[in-house]
C-alpha positions as CSV (number, residue, x, y, z in Angstrom):
1,M,17.6,-3.3,-17.6
2,S,17.4,-6.5,-19.5
3,N,14.1,-8.5,-20.0
4,I,15.3,-10.9,-17.5
5,S,15.8,-8.5,-14.9
6,V,12.4,-7.0,-15.6
7,D,10.8,-10.5,-15.1
8,N,12.7,-11.1,-11.8
9,A,11.7,-7.7,-10.5
10,I,7.9,-8.3,-11.4
11,R,8.0,-11.8,-10.1
12,S,9.8,-11.0,-6.8
13,R,7.5,-8.1,-5.9
14,R,5.4,-9.0,-3.0
15,S,3.7,-7.0,0.0
16,I,6.4,-7.0,2.7
17,R,5.1,-6.6,6.3
18,A,8.4,-6.3,8.3
19,F,11.3,-4.0,7.3
20,K,14.7,-3.4,8.7
21,P,15.6,0.2,10.0
22,Q,18.3,0.6,7.5
23,P,17.6,4.0,5.9
24,V,17.1,4.6,2.2
25,A,18.9,7.2,0.5
26,K,17.1,10.4,-0.7
27,E,19.0,10.0,-4.1
28,L,17.6,6.4,-4.5
29,I,14.0,7.4,-3.7
30,T,14.3,10.2,-6.2
31,L,15.5,7.7,-8.8
32,L,12.6,5.5,-8.3
33,L,10.1,8.2,-8.5
34,D,11.8,9.4,-11.6
35,L,11.5,5.9,-13.3
36,A,8.1,5.6,-12.2
37,S,7.1,9.0,-13.8
38,R,7.6,7.3,-17.2
39,A,4.1,5.4,-16.5
40,P,1.5,6.1,-19.0
41,S,-1.5,8.4,-18.3
42,G,-4.4,9.5,-20.4
43,T,-3.3,12.5,-22.6
44,N,-0.1,12.7,-20.4
45,T,-2.0,14.1,-17.4
46,Q,0.3,12.5,-15.0
47,P,-2.1,12.7,-12.1
48,W,0.1,11.6,-9.3
49,K,1.7,13.7,-6.3
50,V,3.8,12.1,-3.7
51,Y,4.7,13.0,-0.2
52,V,7.8,11.2,1.4
53,L,7.9,10.7,5.1
54,Q,11.0,10.0,6.9
55,G,12.2,10.9,10.4
56,Q,10.0,12.9,12.6
57,S,7.4,13.4,10.0
58,R,6.8,9.8,9.6
59,D,6.9,9.1,13.4
60,T,4.4,11.8,14.2
61,L,2.0,10.4,11.6
62,V,2.3,6.9,12.9
63,H,1.6,8.2,16.5
64,K,-1.4,10.3,15.1
65,V,-3.0,7.3,13.1
66,C,-2.3,4.6,15.7
67,A,-4.1,6.8,18.3
68,A,-7.1,7.3,16.1
69,H,-7.1,3.4,15.4
70,D,-7.2,2.5,19.0
71,A,-9.8,5.2,19.8
72,V,-12.0,3.6,17.0
73,R,-11.6,0.1,18.7
74,A,-12.4,1.4,22.0
75,D,-15.5,3.4,20.6
76,P,-16.8,2.0,17.3
77,S,-19.1,4.8,16.9
78,L,-15.8,6.8,16.0
79,A,-15.6,5.0,13.1
80,A,-18.0,7.5,11.2
81,Q,-15.3,10.0,11.4
82,Y,-12.9,7.9,9.4
83,R,-14.3,7.0,6.0
84,E,-12.6,6.5,2.7
85,E,-13.3,9.0,0.1
86,Y,-13.7,6.6,-2.6
87,D,-14.7,2.9,-2.6
88,Y,-11.6,0.7,-2.6
89,Y,-13.6,-2.5,-2.1
90,P,-17.2,-3.4,-3.2
91,E,-20.2,-2.8,-0.9
92,K,-21.1,-6.5,-1.6
93,W,-18.7,-9.2,-2.1
94,I,-19.2,-12.2,-4.4
95,S,-17.2,-15.1,-5.5
96,P,-14.5,-15.6,-6.4
97,F,-13.3,-12.3,-5.0
98,I,-14.6,-12.9,-1.4
99,D,-13.0,-16.2,-1.5
100,R,-9.7,-14.8,-2.5
101,R,-9.9,-12.3,0.2
102,R,-10.6,-14.7,2.8
103,E,-7.8,-17.0,1.8
104,N,-5.4,-14.1,1.8
105,G,-6.4,-13.0,5.4
106,W,-6.5,-16.3,7.0
107,S,-3.2,-17.4,5.4
108,L,-1.6,-14.3,6.7
109,Y,-3.1,-14.9,10.2
110,G,-2.4,-18.4,10.0
111,L,1.2,-17.7,9.5
112,L,1.2,-15.4,12.6
113,G,-0.6,-17.8,14.8
114,I,-3.7,-15.6,15.1
115,G,-7.0,-17.4,15.4
116,K,-10.4,-16.4,14.5
117,A,-11.2,-15.3,18.1
118,D,-8.0,-13.4,18.7
119,K,-9.4,-9.9,18.3
120,D,-6.6,-8.3,20.2
121,K,-3.9,-9.8,17.9
122,M,-5.8,-9.1,14.8
123,H,-5.9,-5.3,16.0
124,V,-2.2,-5.3,16.6
125,Q,-1.6,-6.9,13.4
126,H,-3.9,-4.5,11.5
127,Q,-2.1,-1.6,13.3
128,R,1.0,-2.5,11.9
129,N,-0.1,-1.1,8.6
130,F,-0.2,2.4,10.5
131,Q,3.6,2.0,11.7
132,F,4.5,1.3,8.0
133,F,5.6,-2.1,9.2
134,D,8.7,-0.5,10.5
135,A,9.8,0.8,7.0
136,P,12.0,3.9,7.4
137,V,10.2,5.6,4.4
138,G,6.4,6.1,4.0
139,L,4.9,7.3,1.0
140,M,1.6,9.0,0.6
141,F,-0.1,9.4,-2.7
142,T,-2.7,12.2,-3.6
143,I,-4.8,13.0,-6.7
144,N,-6.7,16.2,-7.6
145,R,-10.3,15.6,-7.0
146,V,-11.2,17.2,-10.3
147,L,-9.8,14.2,-12.3
148,G,-12.1,11.2,-13.3
149,R,-11.9,7.3,-12.6
150,G,-9.6,6.9,-15.6
151,S,-6.8,8.8,-13.6
152,L,-7.1,6.2,-10.9
153,L,-6.2,3.5,-13.6
154,D,-3.2,5.6,-14.6
155,Y,-2.2,6.0,-11.0
156,G,-2.2,2.1,-10.6
157,M,0.3,2.0,-13.3
158,F,2.6,4.6,-11.8
159,L,2.4,2.8,-8.2
160,Q,3.3,-0.5,-9.9
161,S,6.2,1.2,-11.6
162,I,7.5,2.2,-8.2
163,M,7.3,-1.2,-6.9
164,V,8.9,-2.8,-9.8
165,A,11.8,-0.3,-9.8
166,A,12.3,-0.7,-6.1
167,R,12.8,-4.6,-6.5
168,A,15.3,-3.8,-9.2
169,H,17.2,-1.7,-6.9
170,G,17.1,-4.2,-3.8
171,L,14.2,-2.5,-2.1
172,D,10.8,-3.8,-1.2
173,T,7.3,-2.3,-0.8
174,C,3.9,-2.7,0.7
175,P,1.0,-0.6,-1.0
176,Q,-1.5,0.2,1.7
177,A,-5.1,1.3,1.2
178,A,-5.6,0.8,4.8
179,W,-4.6,4.4,5.4
180,N,-7.3,5.8,3.2
181,G,-9.9,5.8,6.2
182,F,-7.7,8.2,8.1
183,A,-7.3,10.9,5.3
184,S,-8.7,13.5,7.5
185,I,-5.5,12.9,9.7
186,I,-3.2,12.5,7.0
187,L,-3.8,15.0,4.4
188,P,-3.3,17.9,7.0
189,H,-0.3,16.4,8.3
190,I,1.5,16.3,4.9
191,G,0.3,19.6,4.0
192,A,-2.0,18.6,1.2
193,G,-4.3,21.1,-0.3
194,A,-8.2,21.1,-0.3
195,E,-8.4,19.8,-3.8
196,E,-6.3,16.6,-3.0
197,M,-7.8,13.2,-2.1
198,L,-5.7,10.4,-0.7
199,V,-5.2,7.6,-3.0
200,C,-3.3,5.2,-0.7
201,G,-0.1,4.9,1.2
202,M,3.1,2.9,0.8
203,S,5.8,1.4,2.7
204,L,9.3,1.4,1.4
205,G,12.5,0.0,2.7
206,Y,14.6,-3.2,3.0
207,A,12.9,-6.4,3.9
208,D,13.6,-8.3,7.1
209,E,13.9,-11.6,5.5
210,D,14.1,-13.4,8.8
211,A,10.6,-12.2,9.7
212,V,8.2,-15.0,9.4
213,V,5.3,-12.7,8.0
214,N,7.4,-12.2,5.1
215,T,7.5,-15.9,4.0
216,L,3.8,-15.4,2.8
217,Q,3.4,-16.0,-0.8
218,T,0.1,-15.2,-2.2
219,P,-1.1,-17.4,-5.1
220,R,-2.1,-16.2,-8.7
221,V,-4.5,-17.4,-11.2
222,A,-2.9,-18.5,-14.1
223,A,-3.2,-16.5,-17.4
224,Q,-5.0,-19.4,-19.1
225,D,-7.9,-19.2,-16.5
226,F,-8.6,-15.4,-16.9
227,T,-7.8,-15.0,-20.6
228,Q,-10.1,-15.7,-23.6
229,W,-8.6,-15.9,-27.2
230,L,-10.6,-14.8,-29.9
231,D,-9.8,-15.7,-33.5
């Protein structure tokens, strides 16, 4: 791949929230994972483990988690059963991070015509996460609990490599930490061992370019605004 192709793959990567039903060949998925395996990791520990869900395995997991998501809405006390094993978000938000989070959320809901009082519509849209946004391929990523925080840094580079490689091959993705709270359902379903912790999920497939939700373009802070040059 030329440098221009790499640039385009990085710049065109975005979180896709509506996919076509078009299947993705096993050989292509394998290629993406092989490419991503070249991501760096501390002392080459390679902390990633991937589960690929298609067909019945995917559909059954969608049914299980959507049912649990509905149950929590009906009885919020059930939320205690579904907690993330590691803190993806902070316990206390501060600016500018909370501002960016709110901008992202209301930009998405605004695009879909969902108002602040539309709790039913919000629930339906959030549940789209647990349907893999209709993508034919769902990926689940786990890590051995014995590993440290640095391995999660390594994992991020692995995930980004998958997403960039996917763009280079005409595919799109949506990385999803939303699944993490339902690890108690997901890990037994995929056959993960007791030593494994869920890192996140990911939707993979071909974007539905006609879907309004996929027109969302999230802003980025310019490099000059987050960089300090020291001479």
